[in-house]
Backbone as JSON Lines, residues from 0, in Angstrom:
{"i":0,"aa":"M","n":[194.92,56.57,148.66],"ca":[195.37,57.91,149.02],"c":[194.69,58.38,150.31]}
{"i":1,"aa":"R","n":[193.42,58.03,150.4],"ca":[192.66,58.44,151.59],"c":[193.21,57.77,152.85]}
{"i":2,"aa":"L","n":[193.61,56.51,152.72],"ca":[194.17,55.79,153.86],"c":[195.49,56.41,154.3]}
{"i":3,"aa":"V","n":[196.31,56.8,153.35],"ca":[197.59,57.41,153.68],"c":[197.37,58.74,154.41]}
{"i":4,"aa":"L","n":[196.43,59.54,153.92],"ca":[196.13,60.81,154.57],"c":[195.6,60.59,155.99]}
{"i":5,"aa":"T","n":[194.74,59.6,156.14],"ca":[194.21,59.27,157.47],"c":[195.33,58.84,158.4]}
{"i":6,"aa":"L","n":[196.25,58.03,157.93],"ca":[197.37,57.59,158.76],"c":[198.28,58.76,159.14]}
{"i":7,"aa":"I","n":[198.52,59.67,158.21],"ca":[199.34,60.84,158.52],"c":[198.68,61.7,159.58]}
{"i":8,"aa":"I","n":[197.38,61.91,159.45],"ca":[196.65,62.72,160.44],"c":[196.65,62.03,161.8]}
{"i":9,"aa":"M","n":[196.48,60.71,161.82],"ca":[196.49,59.98,163.09],"c":[197.86,60.05,163.76]}
{"i":10,"aa":"V","n":[198.92,59.91,162.99],"ca":[200.27,59.98,163.56],"c":[200.52,61.39,164.11]}
{"i":11,"aa":"A","n":[200.09,62.41,163.38],"ca":[200.25,63.79,163.87],"c":[199.46,64.0,165.15]}
{"i":12,"aa":"A","n":[198.26,63.45,165.22],"ca":[197.43,63.59,166.42],"c":[198.06,62.9,167.62]}
{"i":13,"aa":"I","n":[198.63,61.73,167.39],"ca":[199.3,61.01,168.48],"c":[200.55,61.77,168.92]}
{"i":14,"aa":"A","n":[201.25,62.38,167.97],"ca":[202.43,63.17,168.31],"c":[202.05,64.39,169.15]}
{"i":15,"aa":"V","n":[200.94,65.04,168.82],"ca":[200.47,66.19,169.6],"c":[200.11,65.75,171.01]}
{"i":16,"aa":"T","n":[199.47,64.6,171.13],"ca":[199.11,64.06,172.44],"c":[200.36,63.81,173.28]}
{"i":17,"aa":"A","n":[201.34,63.16,172.68],"ca":[202.58,62.87,173.41],"c":[203.3,64.16,173.79]}
{"i":18,"aa":"Y","n":[203.34,65.13,172.88],"ca":[204.01,66.4,173.16],"c":[203.34,67.14,174.32]}
{"i":19,"aa":"A","n":[202.01,67.17,174.33],"ca":[201.3,67.87,175.4],"c":[201.6,67.26,176.76]}
{"i":20,"aa":"H","n":[201.56,65.94,176.85],"ca":[201.82,65.29,178.13],"c":[203.3,65.39,178.52]}
{"i":21,"aa":"W","n":[204.19,65.33,177.55],"ca":[205.62,65.47,177.83],"c":[205.93,66.87,178.35]}
{"i":22,"aa":"Q","n":[205.38,67.89,177.71],"ca":[205.62,69.26,178.16],"c":[204.99,69.5,179.53]}
{"i":23,"aa":"L","n":[203.82,68.95,179.76],"ca":[203.18,69.1,181.06],"c":[204.04,68.48,182.15]}
{"i":24,"aa":"A","n":[204.64,67.35,181.87],"ca":[205.49,66.68,182.85],"c":[206.77,67.48,183.14]}
{"i":25,"aa":"H","n":[207.24,68.22,182.15],"ca":[208.48,68.98,182.34],"c":[208.25,70.39,182.87]}
{"i":26,"aa":"Q","n":[207.07,70.94,182.7],"ca":[206.84,72.32,183.1],"c":[206.13,72.46,184.45]}
{"i":27,"aa":"V","n":[205.4,71.45,184.85],"ca":[204.69,71.51,186.13],"c":[205.43,70.63,187.12]}
{"i":28,"aa":"P","n":[205.79,71.19,188.29],"ca":[206.51,70.38,189.27],"c":[205.67,69.19,189.74]}
{"i":29,"aa":"A","n":[206.37,68.15,190.14],"ca":[205.69,66.93,190.59],"c":[204.81,67.26,191.79]}
{"i":30,"aa":"S","n":[203.55,67.2,191.56],"ca":[202.58,67.49,192.61],"c":[201.23,66.99,192.14]}
{"i":31,"aa":"P","n":[200.24,67.11,193.01],"ca":[198.89,66.73,192.57],"c":[198.4,67.59,191.39]}
{"i":32,"aa":"R","n":[198.94,68.8,191.24],"ca":[198.53,69.64,190.11],"c":[198.91,69.01,188.78]}
{"i":33,"aa":"R","n":[200.1,68.41,188.73],"ca":[200.52,67.79,187.48],"c":[199.61,66.62,187.14]}
{"i":34,"aa":"W","n":[199.34,65.77,188.12],"ca":[198.49,64.61,187.86],"c":[197.06,65.03,187.53]}
{"i":35,"aa":"L","n":[196.6,66.11,188.16],"ca":[195.28,66.63,187.82],"c":[195.26,67.13,186.38]}
{"i":36,"aa":"G","n":[196.34,67.79,185.96],"ca":[196.44,68.26,184.58],"c":[196.42,67.11,183.58]}
{"i":37,"aa":"H","n":[197.22,66.08,183.85],"ca":[197.22,64.91,182.96],"c":[195.83,64.28,182.9]}
{"i":38,"aa":"G","n":[195.23,64.11,184.06],"ca":[193.91,63.48,184.11],"c":[192.83,64.3,183.43]}
{"i":39,"aa":"L","n":[192.86,65.6,183.64],"ca":[191.84,66.46,183.04],"c":[191.98,66.49,181.52]}
{"i":40,"aa":"I","n":[193.21,66.63,181.04],"ca":[193.41,66.63,179.59],"c":[192.99,65.29,178.99]}
{"i":41,"aa":"A","n":[193.37,64.19,179.63],"ca":[193.01,62.87,179.12],"c":[191.5,62.66,179.15]}
{"i":42,"aa":"F","n":[190.85,63.1,180.23],"ca":[189.39,62.93,180.33],"c":[188.66,63.7,179.24]}
{"i":43,"aa":"V","n":[189.05,64.95,179.03],"ca":[188.42,65.76,177.98],"c":[188.67,65.14,176.61]}
{"i":44,"aa":"A","n":[189.89,64.68,176.38],"ca":[190.23,64.1,175.08],"c":[189.45,62.81,174.81]}
{"i":45,"aa":"V","n":[189.38,61.93,175.81],"ca":[188.64,60.68,175.63],"c":[187.15,60.95,175.45]}
{"i":46,"aa":"T","n":[186.61,61.91,176.18],"ca":[185.2,62.26,176.03],"c":[184.93,62.81,174.64]}
{"i":47,"aa":"F","n":[185.79,63.69,174.16],"ca":[185.64,64.24,172.81],"c":[185.79,63.13,171.77]}
{"i":48,"aa":"G","n":[186.76,62.25,171.97],"ca":[186.94,61.13,171.05],"c":[185.73,60.22,171.01]}
{"i":49,"aa":"W","n":[185.14,59.97,172.16],"ca":[183.94,59.13,172.24],"c":[182.79,59.78,171.49]}
{"i":50,"aa":"A","n":[182.62,61.1,171.66],"ca":[181.53,61.81,170.98],"c":[181.72,61.79,169.46]}
{"i":51,"aa":"V","n":[182.94,62.02,169.01],"ca":[183.21,62.0,167.57],"c":[183.05,60.6,167.01]}
{"i":52,"aa":"T","n":[183.48,59.6,167.75],"ca":[183.36,58.22,167.29],"c":[181.9,57.83,167.13]}
{"i":53,"aa":"G","n":[181.03,58.34,167.98],"ca":[179.61,58.06,167.85],"c":[179.04,58.53,166.53]}
{"i":54,"aa":"V","n":[179.59,59.59,165.99],"ca":[179.13,60.12,164.71],"c":[179.69,59.3,163.55]}
{"i":55,"aa":"Y","n":[180.97,58.89,163.63],"ca":[181.64,58.25,162.51],"c":[181.78,56.74,162.64]}
{"i":56,"aa":"M","n":[181.1,56.13,163.58],"ca":[181.3,54.7,163.81],"c":[180.93,53.86,162.59]}
{"i":57,"aa":"G","n":[179.9,54.21,161.87],"ca":[179.49,53.41,160.73],"c":[180.12,53.82,159.42]}
{"i":58,"aa":"A","n":[181.1,54.71,159.44],"ca":[181.67,55.25,158.21],"c":[182.35,54.16,157.37]}
{"i":59,"aa":"E","n":[183.39,53.58,157.84],"ca":[184.13,52.52,157.15],"c":[184.73,51.62,158.19]}
{"i":60,"aa":"E","n":[185.24,50.5,157.75],"ca":[185.91,49.61,158.69],"c":[187.17,50.29,159.21]}
{"i":61,"aa":"G","n":[187.27,50.42,160.51],"ca":[188.4,51.11,161.11],"c":[188.21,52.61,161.19]}
{"i":62,"aa":"G","n":[187.13,53.12,160.65],"ca":[186.88,54.56,160.67],"c":[186.64,55.1,162.07]}
{"i":63,"aa":"G","n":[186.03,54.29,162.91],"ca":[185.77,54.72,164.28],"c":[187.06,54.89,165.07]}
{"i":64,"aa":"I","n":[187.99,53.97,164.87],"ca":[189.28,54.05,165.57],"c":[190.07,55.25,165.09]}
{"i":65,"aa":"A","n":[190.06,55.46,163.78],"ca":[190.77,56.61,163.21],"c":[190.15,57.91,163.72]}
{"i":66,"aa":"A","n":[188.83,57.96,163.77],"ca":[188.15,59.16,164.26],"c":[188.46,59.39,165.73]}
{"i":67,"aa":"F","n":[188.48,58.33,166.52],"ca":[188.77,58.46,167.95],"c":[190.18,58.99,168.18]}
{"i":68,"aa":"L","n":[191.17,58.39,167.54],"ca":[192.55,58.81,167.74],"c":[192.78,60.24,167.25]}
{"i":69,"aa":"T","n":[192.17,60.59,166.14],"ca":[192.3,61.95,165.63],"c":[191.64,62.95,166.57]}
{"i":70,"aa":"A","n":[190.46,62.61,167.08],"ca":[189.77,63.51,168.0],"c":[190.54,63.68,169.3]}
{"i":71,"aa":"V","n":[191.15,62.62,169.79],"ca":[191.98,62.72,171.0],"c":[193.13,63.69,170.75]}
{"i":72,"aa":"G","n":[193.76,63.59,169.59],"ca":[194.84,64.51,169.26],"c":[194.37,65.94,169.12]}
{"i":73,"aa":"V","n":[193.21,66.13,168.52],"ca":[192.65,67.48,168.36],"c":[192.34,68.09,169.73]}
{"i":74,"aa":"A","n":[191.85,67.29,170.65],"ca":[191.56,67.79,171.99],"c":[192.84,68.16,172.74]}
{"i":75,"aa":"H","n":[193.95,67.54,172.4],"ca":[195.23,67.86,173.04],"c":[195.92,69.07,172.4]}
{"i":76,"aa":"L","n":[195.44,69.51,171.26],"ca":[196.09,70.6,170.55],"c":[196.11,71.92,171.33]}
{"i":77,"aa":"P","n":[195.01,72.4,171.9],"ca":[195.09,73.65,172.66],"c":[196.05,73.6,173.85]}
{"i":78,"aa":"P","n":[196.03,72.55,174.69],"ca":[197.03,72.52,175.76],"c":[198.47,72.44,175.22]}
{"i":79,"aa":"A","n":[198.67,71.75,174.11],"ca":[200.01,71.67,173.53],"c":[200.48,73.04,173.07]}
{"i":80,"aa":"I","n":[199.59,73.82,172.48],"ca":[199.95,75.17,172.03],"c":[200.28,76.05,173.23]}
{"i":81,"aa":"V","n":[199.46,75.99,174.26],"ca":[199.7,76.8,175.46],"c":[201.03,76.41,176.1]}
{"i":82,"aa":"L","n":[201.29,75.12,176.21],"ca":[202.55,74.68,176.81],"c":[203.75,75.05,175.94]}
{"i":83,"aa":"F","n":[203.59,75.02,174.62],"ca":[204.67,75.44,173.73],"c":[204.96,76.93,173.91]}
{"i":84,"aa":"L","n":[203.91,77.74,173.97],"ca":[204.11,79.18,174.16],"c":[204.72,79.47,175.53]}
{"i":85,"aa":"K","n":[204.3,78.73,176.53],"ca":[204.87,78.9,177.87],"c":[206.35,78.54,177.88]}
{"i":86,"aa":"Q","n":[206.73,77.51,177.14],"ca":[208.12,77.1,177.04],"c":[208.92,78.2,176.31]}
{"i":87,"aa":"Q","n":[208.37,78.76,175.26],"ca":[209.07,79.81,174.51],"c":[209.24,81.07,175.34]}
{"i":88,"aa":"Q","n":[208.27,81.35,176.18],"ca":[208.34,82.52,177.05],"c":[209.44,82.35,178.08]}
{"i":89,"aa":"G","n":[209.67,81.13,178.52],"ca":[210.7,80.85,179.52],"c":[212.11,80.96,178.97]}
{"i":90,"aa":"R","n":[212.25,80.89,177.67],"ca":[213.58,80.98,177.06],"c":[213.98,82.39,177.01]}
């Protein structure tokens, strides 16, 4: 049961990551600002994932990877929410 819950959370985190980058690509015109946004979000997410993985690396086999992917998704959640609200405002 725990593995299934972990997989569901990881898939949701990856979906949030994809949504944030997809919305950023559609809402910001092609310019250095867009690439800076992608890079900054990815850098913060990978750094947060690395920090969380350091804590959970010895948890279980594969626990570090699950923690990293989930942390990357969690770091993408605030930009995804902001981009979602910005999209709703434009409608």
